[in-house]
N, C-alpha and C positions, 0 to 999 in steps of 0.2 A: 505495498499499499504506501508505502513515503516514497519509494520508488517512481510508483505513476503518479502522484502528487506532483514528484520534482522533475518526472517528461512533460507534464501537464503545464510547472511552475516554466520552463526551460523558455517557453516563449514568453514574449510581455504580452500584455493584453492587450487587444489594436484599439485603434486610435477612435473617440468617437467625435462625430462633428459637434458643432457648439453650436447646439439651439437657443432660438431668441426666449428671455428668460430664465433661462436654465443655468445650475449651478458652473463653480469653479471646474476647475485638472479635480481639486477633492473630492466633490459634487460625483463628480462623472467618474472617478474613481471607484469611493467606496459600494456605486452602485452597481456598477458591475461585477467587483466580489461579491456583491448581494445576489445579483444576479446569480452568478456562476456558485453562491453555498448553496441558492435553492434552488438550481438547477441538476448540481452536482447528489447534492440531498436526495432529490428524488428521480434522479434517472438509479443510482445508491441502490437505492430500495428496489426500483421494480427486477435490476438485477439479479439482485440477490436473490428477493423470493423468483426468479426465474429456476436462479441454480438451486436454491433450497434443497430440493430432493437427493440432487448429486450430492452437495454439504453438508447431508443428515448420513448417506453411504459413507462417504468418503471419514468422517469420524469413527461408524462404527468400524468400518476393516481395519482403518489405522488403527485404532483400541479393542480389538481383533473380541468385541461383543460375542460373547458365547455364541448366542441366538445367530449371529449372521459371518463368523470368522471366518468356514467354509466355502461358502458364496465368492463367485467375481462379483462385478460391478453391475451389470442386468442382475442378474437372479438374483442379486438382493433391494434392484430396484422396484422390483418384482413382488418379493419376498413381503418390503416391506408393509404394503398396503393389505394383504394377506392377510400379515398379523395383526395391526394396529388400524387398517386405515387405511385411504387415503391422505387424512391430517397427520398423521404417525411423519408424511413426506417430507413436513413443517415442523417436527419438533427442534426450538431453540430458535426460529426467526424470527420470533417477535423479539426475542432479547437483542438479535443482529441489526432489526428494522430502528430500536431506539437507543443504540451506538452509531449510528452512520452520520446523522446529525450533532452531535455532539464531537466529535472526532475531526467532522470536514471544518466546521467553525473552531474545533483546537489548533486544528491544522492553516486557517487560511491567515489567524489570529499572527500566530508562531513563525511559521512560512516571512510575514511582515517583518517581525520582532528579529528573526535572523538575521536576514538578509543587510539591515539596516547596520546592524552589527557588527557582520561579519565584513560589508561596504565603507563604512567609519572607523572599526578598530585594526584588522589584518588586512586591509588598502586593496582587498581580492574582489574583483568584478566579472560580469561577459556572463557565461554560462558554468563555472565554475561556480563559481559565491552562490548561483542560480541550486546547480546541485547539492551543493554540500547545507543551506537551507533548507534547501525541499527535503534530504534525506536527514537534514535535523527537525523538522518541524514532524516530520512523519512520527520518527520513533517519539516526539514528547507527546504526541495524538494518542499512542499504541501506549503509551504506561497509562496514561488520565485514561483512557478507556477500557483498560484492559481486566475490570473486574466484571464487565460487559462480557469480556467472548469467552470469561473462565463458568462463567455462567451458559453462558451458550451451549458451550461445549457439554456441560454437567446433565444439561435439559435435553441436549440432542441424545447423547450417551444411551438415555432412561427408552426403557423397551417395556412395553405395554401390559399392566401387571407385575410390579419391579419397581413402581416406582421412590424412590425416594425423596422427590422435592414435587408440591405439589402446585408450584410454579417458580416465578420470577422472584417474588418476593423472601417468597419462603426459601430458598435456595440461596440466596444474600446472609439470608438471617441463619440460615443453618451452617454454612462454610462461616461465615463469624464467629459464632457460639463456640465452633467442633473445629476449628482450623488452623487457633492461632489468632482469630480476629485478621485488621485488613491486611498481612502478610500470608496471610490463607489466599487471598488471590490472584495474588502475583504468581504465582507457581504458572515454571514456566519460561518466565519472562525472558531470564538469559537468554536460550537457545532464540526467541523470538528477533533478541535486537539483535544476537550475532548474523543472525537468519537474512537481516536488512542491507548489509556490506555486502556479499556476494551476490545479492537480489538487485541489489543500483547498480552497478557497477557492472555485471553482466548486461542487465535491458538497457542502459546509457549506452554501452558500448555494440549491443548486438541491432535496437536500433538505428544507432547513431552508422553504422557502416551498411544496412539495409539504405536509409536513405540515400547514404553519400552515390553509392554504389548503386544505385536505378535511379538517380538523376545524372550521373554522369556514362551510364549507357543505355539506357531507352528513353530520354529527356522529354520526347513528345510522345512516348506514348503513356509516361507513369508519370511527368510532372505538367503543371499548369503556371503563370506568371504568379507572381502574388499578389494581393488585391491592395499591398501599399507600395510596392516597384514593383510594375511592371517587369523592370529588367532581372529583379532571381527569380527562380526558375523556384518551386515544393512543390511536395506531393500530393498529386490528388487527395482526393478526401478516403477514396474508398479505400486507396493504395499505405493508406497513410493508417487507415485501422488496420489494415492486414502488420503491415509492418508494425506496430506497437503488437498487437496480437501475438507475432510470432515471436518482439523480444522478452515478452513474458513470457510466455510459455518457458523458451529455454531459460531463463532468466530462472523461475518457478522450478521447473525441473533441475538447477544445478543447487539448488539449496532447498528444496523437497524433505532431505534429512531433518535439516531442522523443529522443522514444521512438526515430522511426525516426533522425534524429542517431545515439541511442546507439546502435543495434544497427549502421552503418553505420563507427563509430568502432570499433566491440569489434571487427571482422571488418575493419580498416583495413589489418591489417599480412598480412595475409593472401588478397585479393586488386588484382592490381594498379589492380584501374583505379580501387581507392577509396584509392590515395596521399595522395589527400587531402584524405585525412578522419582525416587525426590529432587534429587540436583540431578544440572544435564550433562555433569562427566558420567554417572553411573546410569546412567541412561543412557547416552549413547553407547558404555560400552556393554549391555542388555540388551538392546538393539540388534549392536554386532552381532556379541557371540549367541541370537537365537534367530541368525538370519534376516533381519528384516530387511536390511538395506539392500540385499536380493529382489526385495520382491516391491518396496514402500514405492520405487516409483509408477507402478502403473497401479496407484485407487484411485481415485476419479478427480481428485485437486487439479490436472493438469488440464483437461477436459472442463473442466470448470470456469477454470481462470479462462482461458481462449473463450466461452459463450459468455462470459460475465462482463470481459472486455468491449467486445462487440454489441452489446444488448447495452452497456452504457454511453 
């Protein structure tokens, strides 16, 4: 998410014509960010809801839920409605919807703050400072909203008839009371942060490479004149989306072991077999000796990522 935010932030907002009676540049900039925040939040809700069934299956397979661990992706997608009804495919989606808007708000505010700080204090400008600010803003948003991700995973892992939590509020109360207060909401945060570095680096490198290669070798087919400067070629919208989807999928594949580690740690206190998964280095060793790294790349996350990217 941090890298996606940085990718989006790598280009400055488009210039807006001054309308009669309109405010100054600050007012136009505020309107742009408000519009982007609302549009991004609504798009994120639609995208996440669309791929929620894949996300539910991903959690079940990553953590080896005993009802579904012997199944593949498509078999699990058929088995969940049979056992839990079609709404079972959307368990945990409510917590995700609640998380999207505060995540976006924190990310936007943090990005502006970090961008100014990096420019004034470090003297770094251009795409580098946007990359740094975008990554740091993503990390800040993840840390602030991580408890909602923890609750979402706990709810998504539950199977009908074996409920530990009755809802979002009950999950918050139970985790706080039984798992060490606020620290209980941050299990798995370290591999989440560690996974952002390779994700951001690979996604930016891949996207930039695809963009430059495409415009160099097939400018007429893949490019179009920029609306701001007709002498500059930019990728056509659908090609830009395709490059972004490919970059996101490759980056997610590289950083995916960190995602598996995070899920195992988030569920470490509710599954006896994952008692060793309470810190990231023990979780990585546990997964390696169990052979999980050989199969974890084939769980639903990568296909879900591509679909979500295109929808949003």
